[in-house]
C-alpha positions as CSV (number, residue, x, y, z in Angstrom):
1,M,10.8,-4.8,3.7
2,T,9.2,-7.7,1.8
3,A,6.7,-6.9,-0.9
4,T,3.4,-7.5,1.0
5,L,-0.2,-8.2,0.3
6,F,-1.5,-5.5,2.7
7,S,-4.9,-4.0,3.5
8,L,-4.7,-1.8,6.6
9,L,-5.4,1.7,5.2
10,P,-5.5,3.3,8.7
11,L,-1.9,2.2,9.2
12,L,-0.9,3.7,5.9
13,S,-2.5,6.9,6.9
14,L,-0.6,7.0,10.1
15,A,2.6,6.3,8.2
16,A,1.9,9.3,6.0
17,L,1.3,11.6,8.9
18,G,4.5,10.3,10.5
19,A,6.4,11.2,7.4
20,M,5.3,14.9,7.9
21,E,7.1,15.2,11.2
22,P,10.2,17.5,11.3
23,N,12.6,14.6,11.7
24,A,11.2,12.7,8.7
25,T,14.4,13.3,6.7
26,S,16.3,11.1,9.2
27,S,13.7,8.3,9.1
28,P,14.2,5.1,7.1
29,E,13.4,5.3,3.4
30,R,9.7,5.8,2.9
31,P,7.9,2.9,1.2
32,N,6.2,3.1,-2.1
33,I,2.5,2.1,-1.9
34,I,0.5,0.4,-4.6
35,L,-3.2,-0.1,-4.0
36,V,-4.9,-2.5,-6.4
37,M,-8.7,-3.1,-6.5
38,A,-10.8,-5.4,-8.6
39,D,-14.4,-4.6,-9.5
40,D,-16.9,-7.2,-8.2
41,Q,-14.4,-10.0,-7.8
42,G,-15.8,-12.5,-5.2
43,W,-13.8,-14.0,-2.3
44,G,-13.9,-17.4,-4.1
45,D,-13.0,-16.0,-7.6
46,V,-9.3,-16.9,-7.2
47,G,-7.5,-20.2,-7.4
48,Y,-5.9,-19.9,-4.0
49,N,-9.4,-20.0,-2.3
50,G,-10.2,-23.3,-4.0
51,H,-12.0,-22.4,-7.1
52,P,-12.3,-25.6,-9.1
53,V,-11.9,-24.0,-12.6
54,L,-10.5,-20.5,-12.4
55,K,-6.8,-20.0,-13.1
56,T,-5.1,-17.1,-11.2
57,P,-1.4,-18.0,-10.9
58,E,-0.3,-14.4,-10.3
59,L,-2.8,-13.7,-7.5
60,D,-2.1,-17.2,-6.1
61,A,1.6,-16.3,-5.9
62,L,0.9,-12.9,-4.3
63,A,-1.3,-14.6,-1.7
64,A,1.3,-17.3,-1.0
65,S,4.1,-14.8,-0.5
66,G,2.2,-12.0,1.2
67,L,0.0,-11.4,4.2
68,R,-3.7,-12.4,3.8
69,F,-6.5,-10.8,5.7
70,D,-9.3,-13.4,5.3
71,H,-11.7,-11.5,7.6
72,F,-11.0,-8.0,6.4
73,H,-14.4,-6.7,5.2
74,A,-15.4,-4.0,2.7
75,A,-17.0,-0.9,4.1
76,A,-20.1,-1.5,2.0
77,P,-21.7,-4.1,-0.4
78,V,-21.5,-1.7,-3.4
79,C,-18.7,0.1,-5.1
80,S,-18.6,3.9,-4.4
81,P,-18.8,3.7,-0.5
82,T,-16.0,1.1,-0.4
83,R,-13.8,3.3,-2.6
84,C,-14.4,6.4,-0.6
85,S,-13.6,4.4,2.6
86,V,-10.3,3.2,1.1
87,L,-9.4,6.7,0.1
88,T,-10.3,8.3,3.5
89,G,-10.0,5.5,6.1
90,R,-13.5,6.5,7.2
91,H,-16.8,4.7,7.5
92,P,-19.6,5.6,5.0
93,N,-21.6,7.1,7.9
94,R,-18.8,9.6,8.3
95,F,-18.4,10.7,4.7
96,G,-22.1,10.3,3.6
97,C,-21.8,8.0,0.6
98,F,-24.0,5.0,0.9
99,M,-24.6,4.0,-2.7
100,W,-23.1,4.4,-6.2
101,G,-23.7,7.7,-7.8
102,Y,-22.7,9.8,-4.8
103,P,-19.3,11.6,-5.0
104,L,-16.6,11.8,-2.3
105,R,-17.2,15.2,-0.6
106,P,-14.5,17.7,-1.5
107,Q,-13.8,18.5,2.2
108,E,-12.8,14.9,2.9
109,I,-9.0,14.4,3.4
110,T,-7.8,11.5,1.3
111,L,-4.8,9.2,1.6
112,A,-3.4,10.8,-1.6
113,E,-3.6,14.3,-0.1
114,A,-1.9,13.2,3.1
115,L,0.9,11.4,1.3
116,K,1.3,14.2,-1.2
117,S,1.9,16.6,1.8
118,A,4.6,14.2,2.9
119,G,6.4,14.4,-0.4
120,Y,4.9,11.5,-2.3
121,A,4.0,11.5,-6.0
122,T,0.4,10.3,-6.4
123,G,-1.4,8.6,-9.3
124,H,-4.8,7.1,-9.9
125,F,-5.4,4.7,-12.8
126,G,-8.6,3.0,-13.8
127,K,-12.1,3.1,-12.3
128,W,-12.8,6.2,-10.2
129,H,-16.6,6.1,-9.4
130,V,-16.4,8.6,-6.6
131,G,-16.9,11.7,-8.7
132,S,-16.3,13.2,-12.0
133,V,-13.3,12.8,-14.3
134,R,-13.8,16.1,-16.0
135,L,-11.1,18.8,-15.9
136,G,-11.7,21.3,-13.1
137,S,-14.3,19.3,-11.3
138,P,-14.2,19.6,-7.5
139,V,-14.6,15.8,-7.2
140,N,-12.1,14.6,-9.9
141,P,-8.9,12.7,-8.9
142,A,-6.8,15.9,-9.0
143,A,-9.2,17.4,-6.4
144,S,-8.6,14.4,-4.2
145,G,-4.8,14.7,-4.2
146,F,-3.7,12.8,-7.3
147,D,-0.9,14.4,-9.4
148,R,-1.3,12.0,-12.3
149,W,-4.5,10.3,-13.4
150,V,-5.9,8.2,-16.2
151,S,-9.4,7.4,-15.0
152,G,-12.9,6.4,-15.9
153,T,-16.1,7.5,-14.2
154,N,-17.3,3.9,-13.9
155,Y,-16.4,0.3,-14.9
156,F,-15.1,-0.2,-18.5
157,D,-14.3,-3.0,-20.9
158,N,-11.7,-3.6,-23.6
159,D,-10.6,-0.6,-25.7
160,P,-11.8,1.9,-23.2
161,I,-12.2,5.6,-23.4
162,L,-10.6,7.1,-20.3
163,S,-9.9,10.6,-19.0
164,D,-6.2,11.5,-19.2
165,E,-6.3,14.4,-16.6
166,G,-9.5,15.7,-18.2
167,T,-8.9,14.8,-21.8
168,A,-10.8,11.9,-23.3
169,V,-8.4,9.3,-24.8
170,A,-9.4,6.2,-26.7
171,L,-7.1,3.4,-25.6
172,K,-6.6,0.0,-27.2
173,G,-6.2,-3.3,-25.4
174,E,-7.6,-5.6,-22.7
175,S,-9.1,-3.4,-19.9
176,S,-6.9,-4.5,-17.0
177,M,-3.7,-4.4,-19.0
178,V,-4.6,-0.9,-20.3
179,T,-4.9,0.2,-16.7
180,V,-1.7,-1.4,-15.6
181,D,0.2,0.0,-18.5
182,A,-0.8,3.6,-17.5
183,A,0.2,2.9,-13.9
184,I,3.6,1.4,-14.9
185,E,4.5,4.5,-16.9
186,F,3.9,6.6,-13.7
187,I,5.7,4.1,-11.4
188,R,8.7,3.9,-13.7
189,E,9.1,7.7,-13.9
190,E,8.9,8.1,-10.1
191,A,11.2,5.1,-9.4
192,E,13.8,6.5,-11.7
193,A,13.5,9.9,-10.0
194,K,13.8,8.1,-6.6
195,R,10.6,9.7,-5.4
196,P,8.3,7.7,-3.1
197,F,4.9,7.2,-4.7
198,L,1.3,6.2,-4.2
199,A,-0.2,4.4,-7.2
200,V,-3.9,3.6,-6.9
201,V,-4.8,1.0,-9.6
202,W,-8.5,0.3,-9.8
203,F,-9.6,-2.3,-12.5
204,G,-12.9,-2.2,-14.3
205,S,-13.0,-6.0,-14.3
206,P,-14.7,-8.4,-13.6
207,H,-17.8,-6.1,-13.6
208,V,-20.7,-7.1,-15.9
209,P,-21.0,-7.1,-18.8
210,H,-18.2,-9.6,-19.1
211,R,-16.2,-9.4,-22.4
212,A,-13.0,-11.5,-22.3
213,L,-10.4,-11.8,-25.0
214,D,-10.8,-14.9,-27.2
215,E,-7.5,-16.3,-26.0
216,D,-8.5,-16.0,-22.3
217,R,-11.9,-17.7,-23.0
218,E,-10.1,-20.7,-24.6
219,A,-8.9,-21.9,-21.2
220,Y,-12.6,-22.3,-20.2
221,A,-14.0,-23.7,-23.4
222,D,-15.9,-26.4,-21.5
223,Q,-17.8,-23.9,-19.5
224,P,-21.0,-22.0,-20.4
225,E,-20.4,-18.9,-22.5
226,H,-21.2,-16.4,-19.8
227,L,-18.6,-18.2,-17.5
228,Q,-16.0,-18.2,-20.2
229,H,-16.3,-14.4,-20.3
230,L,-16.3,-14.0,-16.5
231,Y,-13.4,-16.4,-15.9
232,G,-11.5,-15.0,-19.0
233,E,-11.8,-11.5,-17.6
234,I,-10.3,-12.6,-14.3
235,T,-7.5,-14.4,-16.1
236,G,-6.8,-11.1,-18.0
237,L,-6.8,-9.2,-14.7
238,D,-4.5,-11.8,-13.2
239,R,-2.0,-11.4,-16.0
240,A,-2.1,-7.6,-15.5
241,V,-1.3,-8.0,-11.8
242,G,1.6,-10.2,-12.8
243,K,3.0,-7.5,-15.2
244,L,2.7,-4.9,-12.5
245,R,4.5,-7.0,-9.9
246,G,7.1,-7.9,-12.5
247,E,7.8,-4.2,-13.2
248,V,8.2,-3.4,-9.5
249,K,10.8,-6.1,-9.3
250,K,12.5,-5.0,-12.5
251,L,12.8,-1.5,-11.2
252,G,14.5,-2.7,-8.1
253,I,11.9,-1.3,-5.7
254,R,10.2,-4.5,-4.6
255,E,11.8,-4.6,-1.1
256,N,10.5,-1.1,-0.4
257,T,7.0,-1.3,-1.9
258,I,3.7,-2.2,-0.1
259,F,1.5,-4.0,-2.6
260,W,-2.1,-4.2,-1.5
261,Y,-4.9,-6.1,-3.4
262,C,-8.6,-6.4,-2.7
263,S,-12.0,-6.3,-4.4
264,D,-14.5,-3.5,-3.9
265,N,-17.3,-5.9,-2.8
266,G,-18.6,-9.4,-3.4
267,A,-19.2,-11.1,-6.7
268,F,-22.1,-10.5,-9.1
269,R,-24.8,-13.1,-8.3
270,R,-24.6,-14.8,-11.8
271,G,-21.5,-16.8,-11.9
272,G,-19.3,-15.1,-9.3
273,N,-18.3,-16.9,-6.2
């Protein structure tokens, strides 16, 4: 299997259910699944869709080598309903979340739960925004089927405070790279143990307020300050995606990994495309 830019969650759900059949042990090796989501990145906020300024070489390479769904639409124009839809494969009318601030109902069956039942290791890293990240909450990542999680209730910027399975931890670094580093630790452990895994990697960028690293702003020095920060955040996100893809290749699991990238909804009206 070629590493693929993929976005058909119902098919992934069917694959998980198929893996639970009695003859699953005689089936081909089960693919690893990495689901990556940006926060408020617009359709045009990438180089490969013709942005005149923005530099996204890693996302451009992913789009060039993968399968692009140019008419694959989010379930909602805001964050939480889209995330719930990705996790369940269901429409917001089914699971009852139409706006941010509403959690995923505990009785919903998630992709993580289905894959976990099929023997997958499951991890969530980054923005959650479909419930609490407190230990013991009925709507935290563990309650939705994730074995390992380092998550935030909402968007976050550089040097974030995230919940490491219920314990608040102060992390240092650019927000997207911090998220990817946590995911890589999980992916490396599961790959070395030769366990199939689901890694959900949800960035907090490029959600407002935009706060890019100085070195990422420099590439856009001729732009207004607010665009320097927006474009710089996306550049940082792009670099983190490249590190994640590079680690998958380094671990020797590229040919058996589905790599899926999307944004939760369209861009913020000021500066996004």
